[in-house]
PAROGU-820493 format. One record per residue (C-alpha): x, z, y. Coordinates in steps of 0.5 Angstrom, whole numbers, padded with zeros to 4 digits, always signed. Layout:
XZY...
***
This chain:
-0191+0225+0022-0194+0231+0020-0195+0229+0012-0187+0227+0013-0186+0234+0016-0190+0238+0011-0186+0234+0005-0179+0236+0009-0181+0243+0010-0182+0243+0002-0176+0240+0000-0178+0234-0002-0173+0228-0002-0177+0222-0001-0176+0219-0008-0182+0221-0011-0189+0217-0009-0194+0221-0012-0196+0216-0017-0202+0220-0021-0200+0217-0027-0193+0221-0027-0191+0228-0028-0189+0232-0022-0182+0234-0022-0180+0241-0021-0177+0240-0014-0184+0237-0012-0187+0243-0008-0194+0240-0007-0197+0247-0006-0192+0248+0000-0194+0242+0002-0201+0243+0002-0200+0250+0006-0198+0246+0013-0203+0241+0012-0208+0246+0010-0207+0250+0017-0210+0244+0020-0217+0246+0017-0216+0253+0018-0215+0252+0026-0222+0248+0026-0226+0255+0024-0223+0258+0031-0224+0252+0035-0231+0252+0033-0232+0259+0035-0229+0258+0042-0232+0251+0043-0239+0254+0042-0237+0260+0047-0235+0255+0052-0242+0252+0051-0244+0259+0053-0247+0260+0046-0249+0267+0044-0244+0271+0040-0248+0271+0034-0250+0263+0035-0242+0262+0036-0240+0266+0029-0245+0262+0025-0242+0256+0028-0235+0258+0026-0238+0261+0019-0241+0254+0018-0235+0250+0018-0231+0255+0014-0236+0255+0008-0237+0248+0007-0235+0246+0001-0233+0238+0003-0229+0241+0009-0226+0246+0004-0224+0241-0001-0221+0236+0004-0217+0242+0007-0214+0243+0001-0211+0236-0001-0205+0232+0002-0209+0227+0006-0210+0226+0013-0217+0228+0014-0216+0236+0015-0211+0233+0021-0216+0228+0024-0222+0234+0024-0217+0239+0027-0216+0234+0033-0223+0232+0033-0225+0239+0034-0219+0240+0039-0221+0234+0043-0228+0237+0044-0226+0244+0045-0221+0241+0051-0227+0236+0054-0232+0242+0054-0226+0247+0057-0223+0242+0062-0228+0237+0064-0235+0241+0063-0241+0240+0059-0244+0237+0065-0239+0231+0067-0244+0225+0065-0249+0228+0069-0245+0230+0075-0243+0223+0075-0250+0220+0076-0252+0225+0081-0246+0224+0085-0247+0217+0086-0255+0218+0087-0254+0224+0091-0255+0221+0099-0251+0226+0102-0245+0225+0098-0240+0220+0101-0238+0214+0096-0231+0216+0097-0232+0223+0095-0236+0221+0088-0230+0215+0087-0225+0221+0087-0229+0225+0082-0230+0219+0077-0223+0218+0078-0221+0225+0076-0226+0225+0070-0224+0218+0067-0217+0221+0067-0218+0227+0063-0223+0224+0059-0219+0217+0058-0212+0217+0061-0210+0223+0058-0212+0222+0051-0210+0215+0051-0203+0217+0054-0202+0222+0048-0204+0217+0043-0199+0212+0045-0193+0218+0046-0195+0220+0038-0193+0213+0036-0187+0213+0041-0184+0219+0037-0186+0215+0031-0182+0209+0032-0176+0213+0035-0176+0217+0028-0177+0211+0024-0170+0209+0022-0171+0208+0015-0174+0203+0011-0182+0204+0009-0188+0201+0005-0191+0196+0010-0185+0195+0014-0186+0187+0013-0192+0187+0016-0188+0189+0023-0186+0185+0028-0179+0182+0026-0176+0185+0032-0177+0192+0030-0175+0191+0023-0169+0189+0025-0167+0195+0027-0168+0198+0020-0161+0199+0016-0161+0194+0010-0167+0190+0012-0167+0183+0011-0168+0181+0019-0162+0187+0020-0157+0184+0015-0157+0177+0017-0152+0173+0021-0153+0174+0029-0152+0166+0031-0154+0160+0027-0149+0155+0024-0150+0148+0021-0152+0149+0014-0155+0156+0014-0162+0157+0011-0167+0158+0016-0174+0161+0017-0177+0158+0023-0183+0160+0027-0188+0158+0033-0188+0163+0038-0196+0162+0039-0196+0165+0031-0192+0172+0033-0198+0176+0031-0199+0173+0024-0194+0176+0019-0190+0171+0014-0194+0165+0018-0188+0160+0018-0186+0152+0018-0186+0149+0012-0188+0143+0008-0193+0142+0002-0190+0140-0004-0191+0132-0006-0188+0126-0009-0190+0122-0003-0189+0124+0005-0191+0131+0006-0194+0134+0012-0192+0140+0016-0196+0146+0018-0195+0153+0019-0198+0158+0014-0198+0164+0011-0192+0163+0005-0194+0162-0002-0188+0157-0004-0181+0156-0003-0182+0150+0002-0181+0155+0008-0174+0154+0008-0170+0150+0013-0163+0147+0015-0160+0145+0021-0156+0139+0019-0151+0134+0023-0154+0127+0023-0148+0124+0019-0148+0129+0014-0155+0131+0012-0155+0130+0005-0149+0135+0003-0149+0142+0003-0145+0146+0008-0143+0152+0003-0135+0151+0003-0135+0148+0011-0132+0152+0016-0138+0155+0021-0140+0151+0026-0146+0154+0031-0151+0151+0034-0151+0149+0041-0156+0148+0047-0157+0140+0047-0154+0139+0040-0158+0133+0037-0159+0134+0029-0163+0133+0023-0168+0138+0020-0168+0139+0013-0172+0142+0008-0168+0146+0003-0173+0145-0003-0175+0138-0003-0168+0136+0001-0173+0132+0005-0172+0131+0013-0177+0132+0018-0179+0126+0022-0184+0123+0027-0188+0116+0027-0189+0114+0034-0197+0114+0035-0196+0113+0043-0192+0114+0049-0190+0121+0048-0193+0123+0042-0192+0122+0034-0194+0124+0027-0190+0129+0024-0188+0129+0017-0182+0130+0012-0180+0124+0009-0175+0122+0004-0167+0120+0005-0170+0113+0006-0173+0114+0013-0170+0111+0019-0165+0116+0022-0168+0115+0029-0174+0117+0026-0171+0124+0024-0167+0126+0030-0168+0132+0034-0165+0136+0040-0164+0143+0041-0167+0145+0048-0166+0153+0049-0171+0156+0053-0170+0163+0053-0164+0167+0050-0166+0175+0051-0160+0177+0048-0157+0185+0050-0150+0186+0052-0148+0188+0045-0144+0185+0039-0138+0180+0039-0137+0174+0044-0141+0169+0040-0147+0175+0039-0148+0174+0047-0146+0167+0048-0153+0164+0051-0151+0157+0049-0151+0159+0042-0158+0159+0038-0159+0167+0035-0164+0169+0031-0171+0172+0033-0168+0173+0041-0167+0165+0042-0174+0161+0044-0172+0153+0044-0176+0147+0044-0174+0141+0038-0175+0134+0042-0176+0128+0038-0170+0123+0041-0174+0116+0040-0181+0118+0043-0179+0124+0047-0184+0128+0044-0184+0136+0043-0185+0139+0036-0191+0143+0037-0197+0146+0033-0204+0144+0034-0209+0147+0039-0212+0151+0033-0207+0156+0033-0209+0163+0030-0211+0161+0023-0207+0162+0017-0206+0155+0017-0204+0150+0023-0202+0143+0023-0195+0141+0026-0195+0135+0031-0191+0132+0036-0194+0132+0043-0192+0129+0050-0187+0134+0053-0190+0135+0060-0197+0137+0058-0199+0144+0057-0200+0144+0050-0192+0143+0050-0190+0149+0054-0195+0154+0050-0195+0151+0043-0188+0148+0043-0183+0154+0043-0180+0156+0036-0175+0161+0034-0171+0163+0027-0173+0169+0024-0169+0169+0018-0162+0167+0018-0158+0166+0011-0151+0164+0011-0147+0165+0005-0141+0164+0009-0142+0169+0013-0145+0174+0008-0151+0180+0009-0147+0186+0011-0149+0184+0019-0153+0189+0023-0157+0186+0028-0159+0193+0030-0158+0193+0038-0157+0185+0038-0165+0184+0039-0169+0187+0044-0175+0190+0042-0182+0192+0046-0185+0198+0044-0192+0196+0047-0191+0189+0043-0189+0193+0037-0195+0199+0039-0200+0193+0039-0198+0190+0033-0199+0196+0029-0206+0197+0032-0208+0190+0030-0205+0191+0023-0209+0198+0022-0215+0195+0024-0214+0189+0019-0213+0194+0014-0218+0198+0015-0223+0192+0015-0220+0189+0009-0222+0195+0005-0228+0192+0001-0230+0193-0006-0226+0187-0011-0233+0186-0014-0239+0188-0010-0244+0187-0016-0241+0192-0019-0243+0199-0018-0238+0204-0016-0240+0212-0017-0234+0214-0011-0237+0209-0006-0243+0211-0002-0248+0208+0004-0248+0212+0011-0255+0213+0010-0254+0218+0004-0249+0222+0007-0253+0227+0012-0258+0228+0006-0252+0229+0001-0255+0224-0004-0249+0221-0007-0243+0226-0007-0236+0223-0011-0231+0225-0016-0224+0226-0012-0220+0225-0019-0222+0223-0026-0217+0223-0031-0218+0222-0039-0217+0228-0044-0211+0225-0047-0207+0224-0040-0202+0229-0039-0202+0233-0046-0200+0240-0045-0203+0240-0037-0210+0242-0035-0213+0236-0032-0216+0236-0025-0223+0233-0023-0226+0236-0017-0232+0234-0015-0233+0232-0007-0240+0236-0005-0242+0239+0002-0246+0246+0002-0253+0243+0001-0256+0248+0005-0251+0246+0011-0252+0239+0011-0260+0239+0010-0260+0244+0016-0256+0240+0020-0260+0233+0018-0266+0237+0020-0263+0239+0027-0260+0233+0028-0267+0229+0027-0271+0234+0031-0266+0235+0037-0268+0228+0040-0275+0230+0039-0274+0236+0043-0271+0233+0049-0276+0227+0049-0281+0233+0050-0277+0237+0055-0277+0231+0060-0285+0229+0058-0286+0236+0060-0282+0236+0066-0286+0229+0068-0293+0232+0066-0292+0238+0071-0290+0233+0077-0283+0236+0078-0276+0232+0079-0273+0231+0072-0267+0236+0071-0263+0238+0065-0263+0245+0063-0257+0248+0060-0260+0248+0053-0261+0241+0053-0254+0239+0056-0251+0243+0051-0254+0241+0045-0254+0233+0048-0247+0234+0048-0246+0236+0041-0252+0231+0039-0248+0225+0042-0242+0227+0039-0245+0226+0032-0248+0220+0034-0241+0217+0036-0238+0219+0030-0243+0217+0025-0247+0211+0027-0241+0206+0028-0241+0206+0020-0247+0202+0020-0243+0196+0023-0237+0197+0018-0236+0192+0013-0231+0197+0009-0232+0201+0003-0235+0208+0005-0234+0214+0002-0237+0221+0003-0231+0224+0007-0232+0219+0013-0238+0223+0015-0234+0230+0016-0232+0228+0023-0240+0228+0025-0241+0233+0020-0237+0238+0025-0241+0236+0031-0248+0237+0026-0246+0244+0024-0245+0246+0031-0251+0243+0033-0255+0247+0028-0252+0253+0031-0254+0251+0038-0261+0250+0035-0262+0256+0031-0259+0260+0037-0265+0256+0041-0270+0259+0036-0268+0266+0036-0267+0266+0043-0273+0270+0045-0272+0275+0039-0269+0282+0040-0261+0283+0040-0262+0287+0033-0267+0282+0030-0262+0276+0032-0256+0280+0029-0260+0281+0023-0262+0274+0022-0255+0272+0023-0253+0276+0017-0258+0274+0013-0257+0266+0014-0249+0268+0013-0251+0271+0006-0255+0265+0004-0250+0260+0006-0244+0263+0003-0248+0265-0004-0250+0257-0004-0242+0256-0003-0240+0260-0008-0245+0257-0013-0241+0250-0012-0234+0253-0011-0232+0250-0018-0233+0243-0015-0229+0245-0009-0223+0249-0013-0224+0246-0020-0227+0250-0026-0225+0250-0034-0231+0248-0037-0232+0244-0044-0239+0241-0044-0244+0238-0039-0249+0243-0040-0244+0249-0037-0245+0245-0031-0253+0243-0031-0255+0249-0026-0251+0245-0021-0255+0239-0022-0260+0240-0016-0261+0233-0014-0262+0227-0020-0257+0223-0016-0251+0228-0017-0247+0226-0023-0244+0233-0024-0246+0234-0030-0245+0228-0034-0242+0228-0040-0234+0226-0041-0232+0228-0034-0232+0236-0034-0229+0240-0029-0221+0242-0030-0216+0246-0026-0210+0249-0028-0210+0256-0028-0203+0257-0025-0204+0253-0019
***
């Protein structure tokens, strides 16, 4: 939403896809777009200072934390780009500030004390726990859900990835194929039929396998055209209904289900009382084995549209849930119990079983009828569920995120890295890499994502030393035979260290491809912890000495930032030897021939 707002603010009309192989038009003001998104990166700096002050850290330490955030090269680079990282970092910093301000640094420790305090009533402890849970869980979750509610409200046009969303939501989008379909099912229309148990899986519909003999029927991800079906009269299933008058399918109709590609019909062979084997057979099949009765179970139709659109006796696309009962055996068409995979066998089960009630519900997702055209509008004629759409998108995001794996694991990619390399900055990455013949007449852009080495190594040391210092703190208390307690210093550092762990350790368990900028949220906590540890180290010094040390540290860190700023902003160089002074570690590839850094001076 924010990126879309930035584009709208800069005058972008939504027709340019930011393809790096195309020259940017004059009306694409990407510098103005970056201004709004860069503001999120700027906000992180005062938030770092205010958070440290709320943690009751000294002014010098708070100033150090804000300066560390400001002059880290990697954070600066990601702020300058049109990406989501600056916003994610800003909201992470804002969440930490709100946590410290509204809940307090001792929230977790106080909760434990409440339930271990023999003098406190259990009811009072539960009230405090409920209040903290509301502030820490309910409020952030509500904000997260509301953002999606706003997103759906303003998503009125088609966009990339819409086909992965629930069809009820797609039916509200103009010119979407689910929006343009007729509102009622007629005999002879081409249909895509889906089982209710497979609603969470997109493009998994009823289809038959291609074969010259009898064909099996399954629900699987569409890879052929064998997923189109027609509902036909028993006496006229061999003809096309193109020129016939429109006759709608009603509840209780007995009909034949025909595959539009093979022109074979859906039939069932009896296996026993109330059960049968389902397959697609040729026209020589006994008609009694291919008769199915439509039984409407639910018709969730809004009170809009024509009389036919609101008729609950008719079968409507998306809105109507129905069963198909085999007339001879009385079994119900259903999917096998192994539903959930991308290929599920279709069978016929006894009507009064639990399987028939759960796996025997079907609906038409797509209705194509040349007699009724494609200028219909299903918006408002299909009920949409916000929470179903919301949950579907969460599953989709998780699926896409887990699917971001290397195409060839055996092939080394210089841009990827492992979590253990991030704190030590062992493997920075090239954000952009263009050939020398690309976009002739323009300066080529290659920026190198590398953090401020001094800050990254300092923060890595602090994140390693702090838990050791905490263990020594408790060991000292135990040795002195005093009750274990948490000092303000340990509480502040512990909160920042836990934040670093929660934003860093989960990456070790992810199978997706990883990059250096995935460490930036954890780096924010690490930089604040580094300032906290320096504050602890200089806590006994005189005020004048602390200020001089603060100025010295800021000066050294700023110099290192300036040394590597050409990696952040880009620089015109002609040979690898000009970049050799930046090659501090052998694992870095800054000075590699053929990948010099360029940047357009006029930008």
